[in-house]
PyMOL CGO cylinders between C-alpha atoms (Angstrom):
from pymol import cmd
from pymol.cgo import CYLINDER

trace = [
    CYLINDER, -15.31, -7.44, -10.53, -12.80, -4.91, -10.41, 0.3, 1, 1, 1, 1, 1, 1,
    CYLINDER, -12.80, -4.91, -10.41, -13.93, -1.42, -10.97, 0.3, 1, 1, 1, 1, 1, 1,
    CYLINDER, -13.93, -1.42, -10.97, -11.54, 1.45, -12.52, 0.3, 1, 1, 1, 1, 1, 1,
    CYLINDER, -11.54, 1.45, -12.52, -10.72, 3.87, -9.95, 0.3, 1, 1, 1, 1, 1, 1,
    CYLINDER, -10.72, 3.87, -9.95, -13.16, 6.86, -10.17, 0.3, 1, 1, 1, 1, 1, 1,
    CYLINDER, -13.16, 6.86, -10.17, -11.33, 10.31, -10.75, 0.3, 1, 1, 1, 1, 1, 1,
    CYLINDER, -11.33, 10.31, -10.75, -11.51, 11.19, -7.01, 0.3, 1, 1, 1, 1, 1, 1,
    CYLINDER, -11.51, 11.19, -7.01, -9.85, 8.25, -5.75, 0.3, 1, 1, 1, 1, 1, 1,
    CYLINDER, -9.85, 8.25, -5.75, -7.29, 7.96, -8.31, 0.3, 1, 1, 1, 1, 1, 1,
    CYLINDER, -7.29, 7.96, -8.31, -5.18, 10.91, -7.25, 0.3, 1, 1, 1, 1, 1, 1,
    CYLINDER, -5.18, 10.91, -7.25, -1.89, 9.82, -6.24, 0.3, 1, 1, 1, 1, 1, 1,
    CYLINDER, -1.89, 9.82, -6.24, -0.51, 10.00, -2.79, 0.3, 1, 1, 1, 1, 1, 1,
    CYLINDER, -0.51, 10.00, -2.79, 1.70, 11.88, -1.32, 0.3, 1, 1, 1, 1, 1, 1,
    CYLINDER, 1.70, 11.88, -1.32, 4.87, 10.10, -1.02, 0.3, 1, 1, 1, 1, 1, 1,
    CYLINDER, 4.87, 10.10, -1.02, 8.90, 10.49, -0.90, 0.3, 1, 1, 1, 1, 1, 1,
    CYLINDER, 8.90, 10.49, -0.90, 10.04, 11.67, -4.33, 0.3, 1, 1, 1, 1, 1, 1,
    CYLINDER, 10.04, 11.67, -4.33, 12.55, 8.06, -3.96, 0.3, 1, 1, 1, 1, 1, 1,
    CYLINDER, 12.55, 8.06, -3.96, 9.28, 6.15, -4.72, 0.3, 1, 1, 1, 1, 1, 1,
    CYLINDER, 9.28, 6.15, -4.72, 6.98, 8.56, -6.92, 0.3, 1, 1, 1, 1, 1, 1,
    CYLINDER, 6.98, 8.56, -6.92, 5.86, 7.24, -9.66, 0.3, 1, 1, 1, 1, 1, 1,
    CYLINDER, 5.86, 7.24, -9.66, 7.22, 8.51, -12.78, 0.3, 1, 1, 1, 1, 1, 1,
    CYLINDER, 7.22, 8.51, -12.78, 5.52, 11.77, -14.30, 0.3, 1, 1, 1, 1, 1, 1,
    CYLINDER, 5.52, 11.77, -14.30, 2.73, 10.90, -16.63, 0.3, 1, 1, 1, 1, 1, 1,
    CYLINDER, 2.73, 10.90, -16.63, 1.63, 7.93, -15.31, 0.3, 1, 1, 1, 1, 1, 1,
    CYLINDER, 1.63, 7.93, -15.31, -1.76, 7.27, -13.87, 0.3, 1, 1, 1, 1, 1, 1,
    CYLINDER, -1.76, 7.27, -13.87, -3.42, 5.74, -11.02, 0.3, 1, 1, 1, 1, 1, 1,
    CYLINDER, -3.42, 5.74, -11.02, -5.56, 2.96, -12.72, 0.3, 1, 1, 1, 1, 1, 1,
    CYLINDER, -5.56, 2.96, -12.72, -6.28, 0.80, -9.03, 0.3, 1, 1, 1, 1, 1, 1,
    CYLINDER, -6.28, 0.80, -9.03, -6.13, 1.40, -5.27, 0.3, 1, 1, 1, 1, 1, 1,
    CYLINDER, -6.13, 1.40, -5.27, -6.27, -2.06, -3.49, 0.3, 1, 1, 1, 1, 1, 1,
    CYLINDER, -6.27, -2.06, -3.49, -5.68, -3.13, 0.78, 0.3, 1, 1, 1, 1, 1, 1,
    CYLINDER, -5.68, -3.13, 0.78, -3.58, -5.17, 1.24, 0.3, 1, 1, 1, 1, 1, 1,
    CYLINDER, -3.58, -5.17, 1.24, -4.08, -7.46, 4.26, 0.3, 1, 1, 1, 1, 1, 1,
    CYLINDER, -4.08, -7.46, 4.26, -2.31, -10.74, 5.40, 0.3, 1, 1, 1, 1, 1, 1,
    CYLINDER, -2.31, -10.74, 5.40, 1.93, -11.76, 6.13, 0.3, 1, 1, 1, 1, 1, 1,
    CYLINDER, 1.93, -11.76, 6.13, 4.80, -11.59, 5.07, 0.3, 1, 1, 1, 1, 1, 1,
    CYLINDER, 4.80, -11.59, 5.07, 6.72, -15.18, 4.90, 0.3, 1, 1, 1, 1, 1, 1,
    CYLINDER, 6.72, -15.18, 4.90, 10.47, -15.18, 6.25, 0.3, 1, 1, 1, 1, 1, 1,
    CYLINDER, 10.47, -15.18, 6.25, 11.94, -18.17, 6.60, 0.3, 1, 1, 1, 1, 1, 1,
    CYLINDER, 11.94, -18.17, 6.60, 15.78, -18.50, 8.85, 0.3, 1, 1, 1, 1, 1, 1,
    CYLINDER, 15.78, -18.50, 8.85, 18.44, -18.81, 6.21, 0.3, 1, 1, 1, 1, 1, 1,
    CYLINDER, 18.44, -18.81, 6.21, 21.89, -18.27, 6.50, 0.3, 1, 1, 1, 1, 1, 1,
    CYLINDER, 21.89, -18.27, 6.50, 23.87, -15.49, 4.70, 0.3, 1, 1, 1, 1, 1, 1,
    CYLINDER, 23.87, -15.49, 4.70, 26.45, -15.77, 2.59, 0.3, 1, 1, 1, 1, 1, 1,
    CYLINDER, 26.45, -15.77, 2.59, 28.88, -14.52, 5.23, 0.3, 1, 1, 1, 1, 1, 1,
    CYLINDER, 28.88, -14.52, 5.23, 27.24, -17.84, 7.04, 0.3, 1, 1, 1, 1, 1, 1,
    CYLINDER, 27.24, -17.84, 7.04, 25.06, -15.73, 10.06, 0.3, 1, 1, 1, 1, 1, 1,
    CYLINDER, 25.06, -15.73, 10.06, 21.96, -16.52, 9.96, 0.3, 1, 1, 1, 1, 1, 1,
    CYLINDER, 21.96, -16.52, 9.96, 19.02, -14.14, 9.68, 0.3, 1, 1, 1, 1, 1, 1,
    CYLINDER, 19.02, -14.14, 9.68, 15.40, -14.25, 8.77, 0.3, 1, 1, 1, 1, 1, 1,
    CYLINDER, 15.40, -14.25, 8.77, 14.98, -13.13, 4.75, 0.3, 1, 1, 1, 1, 1, 1,
    CYLINDER, 14.98, -13.13, 4.75, 11.94, -12.54, 3.17, 0.3, 1, 1, 1, 1, 1, 1,
    CYLINDER, 11.94, -12.54, 3.17, 10.30, -15.89, 1.19, 0.3, 1, 1, 1, 1, 1, 1,
    CYLINDER, 10.30, -15.89, 1.19, 6.68, -14.27, 0.26, 0.3, 1, 1, 1, 1, 1, 1,
    CYLINDER, 6.68, -14.27, 0.26, 4.12, -11.91, 0.14, 0.3, 1, 1, 1, 1, 1, 1,
    CYLINDER, 4.12, -11.91, 0.14, 0.69, -13.50, 1.37, 0.3, 1, 1, 1, 1, 1, 1,
    CYLINDER, 0.69, -13.50, 1.37, -1.93, -11.25, 1.06, 0.3, 1, 1, 1, 1, 1, 1,
    CYLINDER, -1.93, -11.25, 1.06, -5.41, -10.77, 0.14, 0.3, 1, 1, 1, 1, 1, 1,
    CYLINDER, -5.41, -10.77, 0.14, -5.92, -7.52, -2.05, 0.3, 1, 1, 1, 1, 1, 1,
    CYLINDER, -5.92, -7.52, -2.05, -9.74, -5.26, -1.01, 0.3, 1, 1, 1, 1, 1, 1,
    CYLINDER, -9.74, -5.26, -1.01, -11.43, -2.79, -2.79, 0.3, 1, 1, 1, 1, 1, 1,
    CYLINDER, -11.43, -2.79, -2.79, -11.86, 0.32, -1.19, 0.3, 1, 1, 1, 1, 1, 1,
    CYLINDER, -11.86, 0.32, -1.19, -15.57, -1.13, 0.02, 0.3, 1, 1, 1, 1, 1, 1,
    CYLINDER, -15.57, -1.13, 0.02, -13.98, -4.08, 1.92, 0.3, 1, 1, 1, 1, 1, 1,
    CYLINDER, -13.98, -4.08, 1.92, -14.88, -6.74, -0.43, 0.3, 1, 1, 1, 1, 1, 1,
    CYLINDER, -14.88, -6.74, -0.43, -11.96, -9.00, -1.87, 0.3, 1, 1, 1, 1, 1, 1,
    CYLINDER, -11.96, -9.00, -1.87, -11.02, -8.53, -5.25, 0.3, 1, 1, 1, 1, 1, 1,
    CYLINDER, -11.02, -8.53, -5.25, -7.67, -10.35, -6.12, 0.3, 1, 1, 1, 1, 1, 1,
    CYLINDER, -7.67, -10.35, -6.12, -4.52, -11.40, -3.93, 0.3, 1, 1, 1, 1, 1, 1,
    CYLINDER, -4.52, -11.40, -3.93, -0.83, -10.64, -3.64, 0.3, 1, 1, 1, 1, 1, 1,
    CYLINDER, -0.83, -10.64, -3.64, 1.98, -13.13, -3.31, 0.3, 1, 1, 1, 1, 1, 1,
    CYLINDER, 1.98, -13.13, -3.31, 6.06, -14.69, -4.24, 0.3, 1, 1, 1, 1, 1, 1,
    CYLINDER, 6.06, -14.69, -4.24, 7.12, -13.03, -7.46, 0.3, 1, 1, 1, 1, 1, 1,
    CYLINDER, 7.12, -13.03, -7.46, 5.94, -10.03, -6.15, 0.3, 1, 1, 1, 1, 1, 1,
    CYLINDER, 5.94, -10.03, -6.15, 2.62, -10.40, -7.81, 0.3, 1, 1, 1, 1, 1, 1,
    CYLINDER, 2.62, -10.40, -7.81, -0.56, -9.23, -7.75, 0.3, 1, 1, 1, 1, 1, 1,
    CYLINDER, -0.56, -9.23, -7.75, -3.39, -10.95, -9.36, 0.3, 1, 1, 1, 1, 1, 1,
    CYLINDER, -3.39, -10.95, -9.36, -7.21, -9.97, -9.86, 0.3, 1, 1, 1, 1, 1, 1,
    CYLINDER, -7.21, -9.97, -9.86, -9.79, -11.82, -9.73, 0.3, 1, 1, 1, 1, 1, 1,
    CYLINDER, -9.79, -11.82, -9.73, -10.61, -10.51, -13.22, 0.3, 1, 1, 1, 1, 1, 1,
    CYLINDER, -10.61, -10.51, -13.22, -7.69, -12.61, -14.51, 0.3, 1, 1, 1, 1, 1, 1,
    CYLINDER, -7.69, -12.61, -14.51, -5.03, -10.22, -14.82, 0.3, 1, 1, 1, 1, 1, 1,
    CYLINDER, -5.03, -10.22, -14.82, -1.71, -10.11, -13.03, 0.3, 1, 1, 1, 1, 1, 1,
    CYLINDER, -1.71, -10.11, -13.03, 1.17, -8.03, -12.72, 0.3, 1, 1, 1, 1, 1, 1,
    CYLINDER, 1.17, -8.03, -12.72, 4.75, -8.85, -11.72, 0.3, 1, 1, 1, 1, 1, 1,
    CYLINDER, 4.75, -8.85, -11.72, 7.46, -6.58, -10.45, 0.3, 1, 1, 1, 1, 1, 1,
    CYLINDER, 7.46, -6.58, -10.45, 11.09, -6.33, -9.27, 0.3, 1, 1, 1, 1, 1, 1,
    CYLINDER, 11.09, -6.33, -9.27, 11.35, -3.05, -6.18, 0.3, 1, 1, 1, 1, 1, 1,
    CYLINDER, 11.35, -3.05, -6.18, 13.08, -0.25, -8.02, 0.3, 1, 1, 1, 1, 1, 1,
    CYLINDER, 13.08, -0.25, -8.02, 13.64, 1.61, -4.45, 0.3, 1, 1, 1, 1, 1, 1,
    CYLINDER, 13.64, 1.61, -4.45, 12.11, 1.63, -1.23, 0.3, 1, 1, 1, 1, 1, 1,
    CYLINDER, 12.11, 1.63, -1.23, 12.16, 4.28, 1.78, 0.3, 1, 1, 1, 1, 1, 1,
    CYLINDER, 12.16, 4.28, 1.78, 11.46, 3.51, 5.28, 0.3, 1, 1, 1, 1, 1, 1,
    CYLINDER, 11.46, 3.51, 5.28, 8.07, 3.40, 6.51, 0.3, 1, 1, 1, 1, 1, 1,
    CYLINDER, 8.07, 3.40, 6.51, 7.11, 6.16, 8.96, 0.3, 1, 1, 1, 1, 1, 1,
    CYLINDER, 7.11, 6.16, 8.96, 5.95, 3.36, 11.44, 0.3, 1, 1, 1, 1, 1, 1,
    CYLINDER, 5.95, 3.36, 11.44, 9.31, 1.90, 12.84, 0.3, 1, 1, 1, 1, 1, 1,
    CYLINDER, 9.31, 1.90, 12.84, 7.40, -1.19, 13.07, 0.3, 1, 1, 1, 1, 1, 1,
    CYLINDER, 7.40, -1.19, 13.07, 6.81, -1.24, 9.76, 0.3, 1, 1, 1, 1, 1, 1,
    CYLINDER, 6.81, -1.24, 9.76, 7.71, -3.04, 6.40, 0.3, 1, 1, 1, 1, 1, 1,
    CYLINDER, 7.71, -3.04, 6.40, 9.66, -0.17, 3.71, 0.3, 1, 1, 1, 1, 1, 1,
    CYLINDER, 9.66, -0.17, 3.71, 7.09, 1.67, 1.55, 0.3, 1, 1, 1, 1, 1, 1,
    CYLINDER, 7.09, 1.67, 1.55, 8.01, 0.54, -1.75, 0.3, 1, 1, 1, 1, 1, 1,
    CYLINDER, 8.01, 0.54, -1.75, 8.03, 1.73, -5.77, 0.3, 1, 1, 1, 1, 1, 1,
    CYLINDER, 8.03, 1.73, -5.77, 7.66, -1.27, -7.60, 0.3, 1, 1, 1, 1, 1, 1,
    CYLINDER, 7.66, -1.27, -7.60, 8.78, -1.92, -11.12, 0.3, 1, 1, 1, 1, 1, 1,
    CYLINDER, 8.78, -1.92, -11.12, 6.61, -3.83, -13.51, 0.3, 1, 1, 1, 1, 1, 1,
    CYLINDER, 6.61, -3.83, -13.51, 8.49, -6.76, -14.99, 0.3, 1, 1, 1, 1, 1, 1,
    CYLINDER, 8.49, -6.76, -14.99, 5.63, -9.00, -16.57, 0.3, 1, 1, 1, 1, 1, 1,
    CYLINDER, 5.63, -9.00, -16.57, 1.90, -9.41, -17.09, 0.3, 1, 1, 1, 1, 1, 1,
    CYLINDER, 1.90, -9.41, -17.09, -0.84, -11.42, -18.03, 0.3, 1, 1, 1, 1, 1, 1,
    CYLINDER, -0.84, -11.42, -18.03, -4.51, -12.20, -18.30, 0.3, 1, 1, 1, 1, 1, 1,
    CYLINDER, -4.51, -12.20, -18.30, -6.49, -9.53, -19.62, 0.3, 1, 1, 1, 1, 1, 1,
    CYLINDER, -6.49, -9.53, -19.62, -8.33, -7.02, -16.71, 0.3, 1, 1, 1, 1, 1, 1,
    CYLINDER, -8.33, -7.02, -16.71, -6.92, -3.94, -15.10, 0.3, 1, 1, 1, 1, 1, 1,
    CYLINDER, -6.92, -3.94, -15.10, -3.72, -5.22, -14.69, 0.3, 1, 1, 1, 1, 1, 1,
    CYLINDER, -3.72, -5.22, -14.69, -2.27, -5.78, -17.86, 0.3, 1, 1, 1, 1, 1, 1,
    CYLINDER, -2.27, -5.78, -17.86, -1.18, -2.31, -18.76, 0.3, 1, 1, 1, 1, 1, 1,
    CYLINDER, -1.18, -2.31, -18.76, 0.31, -1.49, -15.44, 0.3, 1, 1, 1, 1, 1, 1,
    CYLINDER, 0.31, -1.49, -15.44, 4.00, -0.14, -15.42, 0.3, 1, 1, 1, 1, 1, 1,
    CYLINDER, 4.00, -0.14, -15.42, 4.27, 0.78, -11.68, 0.3, 1, 1, 1, 1, 1, 1,
    CYLINDER, 4.27, 0.78, -11.68, 2.68, 0.15, -8.25, 0.3, 1, 1, 1, 1, 1, 1,
    CYLINDER, 2.68, 0.15, -8.25, 3.76, 1.59, -4.98, 0.3, 1, 1, 1, 1, 1, 1,
    CYLINDER, 3.76, 1.59, -4.98, 3.39, 0.11, -1.29, 0.3, 1, 1, 1, 1, 1, 1,
    CYLINDER, 3.39, 0.11, -1.29, 2.51, 2.93, 0.82, 0.3, 1, 1, 1, 1, 1, 1,
    CYLINDER, 2.51, 2.93, 0.82, 0.62, 3.11, 4.62, 0.3, 1, 1, 1, 1, 1, 1,
    CYLINDER, 0.62, 3.11, 4.62, 2.61, -0.33, 5.56, 0.3, 1, 1, 1, 1, 1, 1,
    CYLINDER, 2.61, -0.33, 5.56, 1.77, -1.71, 9.11, 0.3, 1, 1, 1, 1, 1, 1,
    CYLINDER, 1.77, -1.71, 9.11, 3.43, -4.99, 10.75, 0.3, 1, 1, 1, 1, 1, 1,
    CYLINDER, 3.43, -4.99, 10.75, 5.19, -6.97, 8.82, 0.3, 1, 1, 1, 1, 1, 1,
    CYLINDER, 5.19, -6.97, 8.82, 8.11, -6.78, 9.96, 0.3, 1, 1, 1, 1, 1, 1,
    CYLINDER, 8.11, -6.78, 9.96, 10.92, -10.50, 10.24, 0.3, 1, 1, 1, 1, 1, 1,
    CYLINDER, 10.92, -10.50, 10.24, 11.67, -11.88, 14.03, 0.3, 1, 1, 1, 1, 1, 1,
    CYLINDER, 11.67, -11.88, 14.03, 14.20, -9.49, 15.68, 0.3, 1, 1, 1, 1, 1, 1,
    CYLINDER, 14.20, -9.49, 15.68, 15.86, -12.70, 17.18, 0.3, 1, 1, 1, 1, 1, 1,
    CYLINDER, 15.86, -12.70, 17.18, 15.63, -16.47, 17.22, 0.3, 1, 1, 1, 1, 1, 1,
    CYLINDER, 15.63, -16.47, 17.22, 17.33, -17.84, 14.04, 0.3, 1, 1, 1, 1, 1, 1,
    CYLINDER, 17.33, -17.84, 14.04, 20.45, -19.83, 13.98, 0.3, 1, 1, 1, 1, 1, 1,
    CYLINDER, 20.45, -19.83, 13.98, 21.34, -23.35, 13.12, 0.3, 1, 1, 1, 1, 1, 1,
    CYLINDER, 21.34, -23.35, 13.12, 18.76, -24.70, 14.68, 0.3, 1, 1, 1, 1, 1, 1,
    CYLINDER, 18.76, -24.70, 14.68, 16.31, -22.82, 13.20, 0.3, 1, 1, 1, 1, 1, 1,
    CYLINDER, 16.31, -22.82, 13.20, 18.23, -23.08, 9.71, 0.3, 1, 1, 1, 1, 1, 1,
    CYLINDER, 18.23, -23.08, 9.71, 14.45, -23.46, 6.92, 0.3, 1, 1, 1, 1, 1, 1,
    CYLINDER, 14.45, -23.46, 6.92, 12.07, -22.57, 9.75, 0.3, 1, 1, 1, 1, 1, 1,
    CYLINDER, 12.07, -22.57, 9.75, 9.21, -20.15, 8.59, 0.3, 1, 1, 1, 1, 1, 1,
    CYLINDER, 9.21, -20.15, 8.59, 7.42, -17.73, 10.85, 0.3, 1, 1, 1, 1, 1, 1,
    CYLINDER, 7.42, -17.73, 10.85, 4.44, -15.31, 9.24, 0.3, 1, 1, 1, 1, 1, 1,
    CYLINDER, 4.44, -15.31, 9.24, 4.59, -11.86, 9.83, 0.3, 1, 1, 1, 1, 1, 1,
    CYLINDER, 4.59, -11.86, 9.83, 1.32, -9.74, 9.35, 0.3, 1, 1, 1, 1, 1, 1,
    CYLINDER, 1.32, -9.74, 9.35, 1.09, -6.98, 8.06, 0.3, 1, 1, 1, 1, 1, 1,
    CYLINDER, 1.09, -6.98, 8.06, -1.57, -4.10, 5.83, 0.3, 1, 1, 1, 1, 1, 1,
    CYLINDER, -1.57, -4.10, 5.83, -0.58, -1.71, 3.05, 0.3, 1, 1, 1, 1, 1, 1,
    CYLINDER, -0.58, -1.71, 3.05, -2.09, 0.50, 0.42, 0.3, 1, 1, 1, 1, 1, 1,
    CYLINDER, -2.09, 0.50, 0.42, -0.57, -0.55, -2.96, 0.3, 1, 1, 1, 1, 1, 1,
    CYLINDER, -0.57, -0.55, -2.96, -1.51, 2.01, -5.82, 0.3, 1, 1, 1, 1, 1, 1,
    CYLINDER, -1.51, 2.01, -5.82, -1.14, 0.54, -9.99, 0.3, 1, 1, 1, 1, 1, 1,
    CYLINDER, -1.14, 0.54, -9.99, -0.40, 3.16, -12.77, 0.3, 1, 1, 1, 1, 1, 1,
    CYLINDER, -0.40, 3.16, -12.77, -0.43, 2.93, -16.39, 0.3, 1, 1, 1, 1, 1, 1,
    CYLINDER, -0.43, 2.93, -16.39, 0.57, 5.02, -19.03, 0.3, 1, 1, 1, 1, 1, 1,
    CYLINDER, 0.57, 5.02, -19.03, -0.94, 8.43, -19.66, 0.3, 1, 1, 1, 1, 1, 1,
    CYLINDER, -0.94, 8.43, -19.66, -3.76, 7.54, -22.63, 0.3, 1, 1, 1, 1, 1, 1,
]
cmd.load_cgo(trace, "trace")
């Protein structure tokens, strides 16, 4: 069961202006993700091979550490209460940790199910650790080869004001 965030834990995190959620939106849920970013070796439009993000595969945890859902391709976040939100990255900033994937502001593009995520309009990914693609090893001989890169992050889910 997913509980709504208490007023104290529902405070908006301190983030760079570029990835702030729209004014007035309120934090409805905070979740900690742990899992992997999955990359595939592919040729780009320029013919050069590079590791391209295929999808995240992560478990979502509440503040007590219990698994409350999962995060996967889309990007999509689905909670055990049956609610789901899909999104599209709207802005990003480099993580303060240079070995980690960027911090993001994601705008919701769709919902399903009834639960904590059914009114979410914005999602932030912050406090990232890890998740970067390999820096080498992607060439024609590795085409379509997949690698995983472990990561953790905090996700904040926002809803419009009541």
